[in-house]
C-alpha positions as CSV (number, residue, x, y, z in Angstrom):
1,X,-36.6,44.5,139.2
2,X,-37.0,45.0,135.4
3,X,-39.7,42.3,135.0
4,X,-41.9,43.7,137.8
5,X,-41.7,47.2,136.3
6,X,-42.7,45.9,132.9
7,X,-45.6,43.9,134.2
8,X,-46.8,46.9,136.3
9,X,-46.5,49.3,133.4
10,X,-48.4,47.1,131.0
11,X,-51.2,46.4,133.6
12,X,-51.2,50.0,134.8
13,X,-50.6,48.9,138.4
14,X,-48.2,51.6,139.5
15,X,-48.3,52.0,143.3
16,X,-49.6,48.6,144.1
17,X,-46.3,47.3,145.6
18,X,-45.9,50.3,147.8
19,X,-49.4,50.0,149.4
20,X,-49.3,48.0,152.7
21,X,-53.1,47.5,152.5
22,X,-53.0,45.9,149.1
23,X,-52.1,42.2,148.6
24,X,-50.4,41.3,145.3
25,X,-48.7,38.5,143.4
26,X,-46.4,39.0,140.4
27,X,-45.2,35.9,138.4
28,X,-43.1,36.0,135.2
29,X,-43.0,32.6,133.4
30,X,-42.8,30.2,136.4
31,X,-40.9,32.4,138.7
32,X,-42.4,34.4,141.6
33,X,-41.1,38.0,141.4
34,X,-43.0,39.4,144.3
35,X,-45.8,38.6,146.7
36,X,-47.4,40.4,149.7
37,X,-50.4,39.6,151.9
38,X,-52.7,41.5,154.2
39,X,-54.5,40.7,157.4
40,X,-57.1,38.0,156.9
41,X,-55.5,36.6,153.8
42,X,-53.0,33.7,153.8
43,X,-50.8,33.4,150.7
44,X,-48.5,30.4,150.1
45,X,-46.5,29.8,147.0
46,X,-44.4,26.9,145.7
47,X,-42.2,27.2,142.6
48,X,-41.7,24.0,140.6
49,X,-39.7,23.3,137.5
50,X,-42.8,23.3,135.3
51,X,-45.0,25.8,137.1
52,X,-46.1,27.6,140.3
53,X,-48.6,26.4,142.9
54,X,-50.6,29.3,144.4
55,X,-52.6,28.8,147.6
56,X,-54.8,31.6,148.8
57,X,-57.0,31.4,151.9
58,X,-59.3,34.1,153.3
59,X,-60.0,33.5,157.0
60,X,-63.5,33.2,158.3
61,X,-65.4,36.5,158.3
62,X,-62.5,38.4,156.9
63,X,-63.3,41.2,154.5
64,X,-60.3,42.1,152.3
65,X,-60.9,45.9,151.9
66,X,-58.8,46.6,148.8
67,X,-58.8,44.4,145.6
68,X,-56.0,41.8,145.5
69,X,-53.9,42.1,142.4
70,X,-52.5,39.1,140.5
71,X,-50.2,39.7,137.6
72,X,-49.0,36.8,135.5
73,X,-46.9,37.3,132.4
74,X,-44.5,35.7,129.9
75,X,-41.8,38.2,129.2
76,X,-39.2,35.8,127.8
77,X,-38.9,33.7,124.7
78,X,-41.0,30.6,124.0
79,X,-42.0,29.7,127.5
80,X,-44.9,27.7,129.0
81,X,-46.4,29.2,132.1
82,X,-48.4,26.8,134.4
83,X,-50.3,28.2,137.4
84,X,-52.1,25.8,139.7
85,X,-54.4,28.2,141.6
86,X,-56.1,27.1,144.8
87,X,-58.4,29.7,146.4
88,X,-60.5,29.1,149.5
89,X,-62.8,31.7,151.1
90,X,-63.9,30.5,154.5
91,X,-67.4,31.1,155.9
92,X,-68.5,34.8,155.5
93,X,-65.3,35.9,153.9
94,X,-65.2,38.6,151.2
95,X,-62.5,39.2,148.5
96,X,-62.1,40.9,145.2
97,X,-59.3,39.9,142.8
98,X,-58.1,41.8,139.7
99,X,-56.0,39.4,137.7
100,X,-53.9,40.7,134.7
101,X,-52.4,38.2,132.3
102,X,-49.8,39.7,130.0
103,X,-48.3,38.0,127.0
104,X,-46.6,40.7,124.9
105,X,-44.0,38.7,122.9
106,X,-44.2,37.9,119.2
107,X,-43.0,34.4,119.5
108,X,-45.3,31.6,120.7
109,X,-46.2,31.2,124.4
110,X,-48.6,29.1,126.4
111,X,-50.4,30.0,129.7
112,X,-52.0,27.1,131.5
113,X,-54.2,28.0,134.4
114,X,-55.8,25.2,136.4
115,X,-57.9,26.6,139.2
116,X,-59.8,25.2,142.2
117,X,-62.0,27.7,143.9
118,X,-64.0,26.9,147.1
119,X,-66.4,29.4,148.5
120,X,-67.7,28.4,151.9
121,X,-71.1,29.3,153.2
122,X,-72.0,33.0,153.0
123,X,-68.7,34.1,151.3
124,X,-68.4,36.5,148.4
125,X,-65.7,36.3,145.7
126,X,-65.4,38.6,142.7
127,X,-62.8,37.7,140.1
128,X,-61.9,40.1,137.3
129,X,-59.5,38.6,134.7
130,X,-58.1,40.9,132.0
131,X,-55.7,39.6,129.3
132,X,-53.2,41.8,127.4
133,X,-51.7,40.1,124.3
134,X,-49.4,41.0,121.5
135,X,-50.7,41.9,118.0
136,X,-49.2,38.8,116.4
137,X,-51.8,36.2,117.7
138,X,-49.1,33.8,118.9
139,X,-50.4,33.3,122.5
140,X,-52.3,30.2,123.6
141,X,-54.1,30.5,126.9
142,X,-56.1,27.9,128.8
143,X,-58.0,29.3,131.9
144,X,-59.7,26.3,133.4
145,X,-61.3,26.1,136.9
146,X,-63.7,24.2,139.1
147,X,-65.7,26.5,141.4
148,X,-67.6,25.2,144.4
149,X,-70.1,27.8,145.6
150,X,-71.4,27.0,149.1
151,X,-74.7,27.8,150.7
152,X,-75.6,31.5,150.4
153,X,-72.2,32.3,148.7
154,X,-71.7,34.6,145.8
155,X,-69.4,34.1,142.8
156,X,-68.9,36.8,140.2
157,X,-66.3,36.4,137.4
158,X,-65.5,38.7,134.4
159,X,-63.1,37.5,131.8
160,X,-61.9,40.1,129.3
161,X,-59.7,39.6,126.2
162,X,-60.2,42.5,123.9
163,X,-56.7,44.1,123.7
164,X,-54.2,42.7,121.2
165,X,-54.8,39.5,119.3
166,X,-56.4,36.5,121.0
167,X,-54.3,33.8,119.3
168,X,-56.0,30.8,121.0
169,X,-58.1,31.0,124.1
170,X,-59.8,28.0,125.7
171,X,-62.0,28.8,128.7
172,X,-63.5,26.0,130.8
173,X,-65.3,26.9,134.0
174,X,-67.4,24.4,136.0
175,X,-69.5,26.0,138.7
176,X,-71.2,23.8,141.3
177,X,-73.8,25.8,143.2
178,X,-75.4,24.9,146.6
179,X,-78.6,26.3,148.2
180,X,-79.3,30.0,148.0
181,X,-76.0,30.7,146.2
182,X,-75.6,32.9,143.2
183,X,-73.1,32.7,140.3
184,X,-72.5,35.2,137.4
185,X,-69.9,34.5,134.8
186,X,-69.3,36.7,131.7
187,X,-66.7,36.3,129.0
188,X,-65.9,39.2,126.6
189,X,-63.5,38.3,123.8
190,X,-62.7,40.1,120.5
191,X,-61.0,38.0,117.8
192,X,-59.1,39.0,114.7
193,X,-57.1,37.4,112.0
194,X,-57.1,33.6,112.4
195,X,-57.8,33.7,116.2
196,X,-59.5,30.7,117.8
197,X,-62.0,31.2,120.7
198,X,-63.4,28.3,122.7
199,X,-65.6,29.0,125.7
200,X,-67.3,26.4,128.0
201,X,-69.2,27.6,131.0
202,X,-71.2,25.1,133.1
203,X,-73.3,25.8,136.2
204,X,-74.9,22.9,138.1
205,X,-77.6,24.2,140.5
206,X,-77.8,21.4,143.0
207,X,-79.2,23.4,146.0
208,X,-82.6,24.9,146.5
209,X,-83.0,28.5,145.2
210,X,-79.5,28.5,143.7
211,X,-79.1,31.0,140.8
212,X,-76.7,31.3,137.9
213,X,-76.3,33.6,134.9
214,X,-73.9,32.6,132.1
215,X,-73.1,35.3,129.6
216,X,-70.8,35.6,126.6
217,X,-69.9,38.5,124.3
218,X,-67.8,37.4,121.4
219,X,-66.7,39.2,118.3
220,X,-65.4,37.0,115.4
221,X,-63.7,39.3,112.9
222,X,-61.7,38.3,109.8
223,X,-61.1,34.6,109.9
224,X,-61.7,34.1,113.6
225,X,-63.4,30.8,114.6
226,X,-65.4,30.7,117.9
227,X,-67.3,28.0,119.7
228,X,-69.3,28.8,122.8
229,X,-71.0,26.3,125.1
230,X,-73.1,27.6,127.9
231,X,-74.7,24.9,130.0
232,X,-77.0,25.1,133.1
233,X,-78.3,22.1,135.0
234,X,-81.1,22.9,137.5
235,X,-81.6,20.1,140.0
236,X,-83.5,21.6,142.9
237,X,-86.7,23.5,143.8
238,X,-86.5,27.2,143.2
239,X,-83.3,26.9,141.2
240,X,-83.1,29.5,138.4
241,X,-80.6,29.9,135.6
242,X,-80.2,32.1,132.5
243,X,-78.0,31.8,129.5
244,X,-77.3,34.9,127.4
245,X,-75.1,34.7,124.3
246,X,-74.3,37.5,121.9
247,X,-71.8,36.7,119.1
248,X,-71.0,39.2,116.4
249,X,-69.4,38.3,113.0
250,X,-67.4,40.5,110.7
251,X,-65.7,39.5,107.5
252,X,-65.3,35.7,107.3
253,X,-65.6,35.0,111.0
254,X,-67.5,31.9,112.1
255,X,-69.3,31.2,115.4
256,X,-71.0,28.1,116.8
257,X,-73.1,28.7,120.0
258,X,-74.7,25.9,122.1
259,X,-76.9,27.1,124.9
260,X,-77.7,24.0,126.8
261,X,-80.3,23.8,129.5
262,X,-81.3,20.8,131.6
263,X,-84.1,21.0,134.2
264,X,-84.5,18.0,136.6
265,X,-87.0,19.4,139.1
266,X,-90.5,20.7,138.4
267,X,-90.0,23.8,140.5
268,X,-86.8,24.8,138.8
269,X,-86.5,27.1,135.8
270,X,-83.9,28.0,133.2
271,X,-84.1,30.5,130.3
272,X,-81.8,31.3,127.5
273,X,-81.4,33.7,124.6
274,X,-78.9,33.8,121.8
275,X,-78.1,36.5,119.3
276,X,-75.7,35.5,116.5
277,X,-74.9,37.4,113.3
278,X,-73.6,40.6,111.8
279,X,-73.8,44.1,113.1
280,X,-77.3,45.5,113.4
281,X,-78.2,47.4,110.2
282,X,-80.2,50.1,111.9
283,X,-77.4,50.9,114.3
284,X,-74.9,50.9,111.4
285,X,-77.0,53.2,109.3
286,X,-77.4,55.6,112.2
287,X,-73.7,55.9,112.8
288,X,-72.9,56.2,109.1
289,X,-75.4,59.0,108.8
290,X,-73.4,60.8,111.5
291,X,-70.2,60.7,109.3
292,X,-68.6,57.4,110.2
293,X,-67.4,55.0,107.6
294,X,-68.8,51.5,107.5
295,X,-65.7,50.0,109.1
296,X,-65.6,52.7,111.8
297,X,-69.3,52.2,112.6
298,X,-68.9,48.4,112.8
299,X,-65.9,48.7,115.1
300,X,-67.7,51.2,117.4
301,X,-70.7,48.8,117.7
302,X,-68.5,45.8,118.4
303,X,-66.6,47.8,121.0
304,X,-69.8,48.7,122.7
305,X,-70.9,45.1,122.9
306,X,-67.6,44.0,124.4
307,X,-67.4,46.9,126.9
């Protein structure tokens, strides 16, 4: 099918469909193009007029050996894609997901992702989300999710949008962490032109010894506007959280960053650091001394921060 081939080519996923050990899901607009599961993973889908409901369940103790590939795209004119994603990892389950979101068209499109992720006790979920957009900045994407991280569970998420123009991105992740769990969320976004970047990451550490790290790496070039809110609430003994924001401005970009910390137990601890501003002058001078122009040196430094 033409749409599957285009999605695979843009995401560089050749060979995924032919591998019986790799689970995958391809959706164009609000139509399921292809889906395949593997042992230990249950995948149920429901197409609706205005979106697709996706239900993923990893059975107790199941370890999904190869990464699961999700590929969501809008390949046709002026469409709204709505994905309701429900993911449950049962006790002791392990799964890695590589999710590619592809919006190559010049005309406006919207991608609405509403996720509910439940990690039962002792499970591990790694979620890598990479966006590939057009150069026109016409896409609007809204990745929103509530994540429940059970006792001793691990949640790691990496959001990347550094290819093509952002357009508008509005990230909102709410992580609720039980005892001895750990969560690590990082967003890496490079804006150009009049892009708009909104990031909200919240981790509530309600269980003893729960840990969370919230990180953001944002480049606001040209007329980009970015607002980043990283919030950690520590409610229990031994809970530990860290907020790490690095936002780089170039041209007339503007960034607002709000590292919020709330400690509600005397034996809990939260730290934060924020670095906002232009490119480091010493790094810039070093690269320019090696023959790079100022623009080339700035781009290389920003690329390193977002990598």
